[in-house]
N, C-alpha and C positions, 0 to 999 in steps of 0.2 A: 696333354693328357689330362683327363678328369677322372677322379676316383671318388666313389661314394663309400664312406666308412661309417659303420654304426658304432659310435663312440660309447663305450660302457660308462656306467656311473663310476666316479672316482678317478677317471683318467684325465690328465691334463691335455689340453688341445695344443700341444707343442711337442717338439722332438727331444728336448732336454729340459730338466727341471731348473737348471741353473745352480742347483745345489747337489753336491755329491751324496749327501745323506738324506735327500728328500724321500719320504715314505710313499709318495704318490707316483703311480706309473705314468708313463708318457707314451706318445705315439710311436716311439722308437721300438717298442716291444711287439708290434703287430705285423711285421714283414711288409710294410708299405714300400712301394718303389722309391728309389733314390730321387732326390731333387724335386719332390712335390712338397707343397706347403699348404697349410690350411687357408681356405677362402672363408674367413670368418672364424669365430670361436664359439665354443660351448663351455660354460662353466664346469668345473670339476664335478659338481653335483647335478648336472644336467646330462641327459642321454640323447642318443639318436644321431641323426644325419649330420655328418661333418663332411663337407666337400674339400678335396685337396687337388691342387693342380700345379703344373709347371709353367703355366701360361699366365703371365702378369696381366694381360688385358682381360682375360676371362676372370681372373681373381678380382680385378677392379669392378667388372660388371656385376659380379655376384655380391660384393661387399659394400660398394659405395652407395650411400643412401639416395643419391640423385637418380639411380637406376630403378629404385623402388621394387626390387625383386621380392616377391612374396615369400614369406617363411611361415609354414604352418606347424603349430605346436599342439600337443595334447597335454593338458595340465590337469593333474589330479589336485583338487583344491579341498580345503577344509570347509565344510558346510555345503549347502545347496544354494547356489546363486539364484536370486530372484530376477524377474524381468528388468527391474530398475538397474541392477548391477550389470546385466548383459547390455542394456541400452547405453550405459555409461562407457563400457568398453568399446561399443560400436561408434560412439561419438569421439572417443579419445579421452584420456584422463590426464589430469594435472599431476605431474611428478615434480620432484625437486629441481630437475633440470629442464622443466618446461612441459608443455602440452604434447601428448603423443598424437600421432596421426590416428585416424579411425581404424579400428580393427574389425575383421569379420569375427564374430564371437557367437558361439552357440553351445548350449548344453548338449552333451552326447552320452550315449551308453558307454560303459567302460570298454575301451578298445582292446582288441586281442593283441597283447604285447608280451614280450619275454618277461621272465621272472627277474626282479631286481634284487641284487645282493649288495648290501643288506636291504631287506624290505622296508617300506616306509613304516613309521610308527602307526599303530592302530589303537584307537580309543573308542570303546563301546559307546561312550556318552556323546561323541561328536561325529556326526555323519560326514561323509566325504562324497564328492562327485567329480565328474570329468567335464572339461570344456575343450572345445577346439577353438584355437585362436590363430588367425592369420594376420601377420603384421608386415609392414613394408619398411620398417626401420630396423636398426640393430643396436639399440642402446644397451649399455651394460645392465645385465640382469632385468631387462625390460619387462618380459612377461611376468616374472615373479613380482616386480614392483607394481605392475598394472593390476594384477589380481588382488594384491594386498591393499592397494588404494581403494578398491571397491568393497573391501571387507572380507575377502576370501583368500587367505594365504595359500600359496602353492606348496603342496607336499611332494609331488613328483612332476618333473618336467621332461617331456620327450619331444625333440624336434623331429617331425615326421617328414617334412618336405621343404625343399628350397627350389623355387621356380618349378620347373618340370620334373625335377629329380626327387626321389624318395628313398627311404631305407627299407621299403617293402622287400621281404624275402631275405634280409640280412640279419643274422643273429648278432648280438653284441660282440664286438671285436672282429667281425668279418668285414671285408671290403670287396668291391668289384670295380673294374675299369669300365667307365661309361663311354668315354670317347678318347681318341688319340692313340 
């Protein structure tokens, strides 16, 4: 079975917090089928597509870097990246844990997304813009670290697509069965 879930902002990508008094909601509150597990993770402050499956081989194919499954993110960044910053993302950037693989990176118009609660901070004196980034790795907080490395910190991060699957048509907290 494969499930596409639109993980809301603030939700942990696991079924229990490990703490009885944790203030953060988990996947257990969304009526997902039993015995499915996340194929990858999204940070608590990231939103969008989280795939869940009960198939260990499929989970490995989605998450293991050797399979190079593309993951597309929409990143709202502080400032307006210039061509040099986009070119650096396309070449791969040096992070503390090594050089990233090249990304597909382009400036985009603001995507039509759901309202985020709470909204990102807005500052009149600092412009923001949107990027589409497709990566084939899954390092911890990788997209955020990549945009910061080229001088444009991420304000909002939405994973839109993994491989052929997207969260198109799913509101935050909604899920649909894709296969199985």
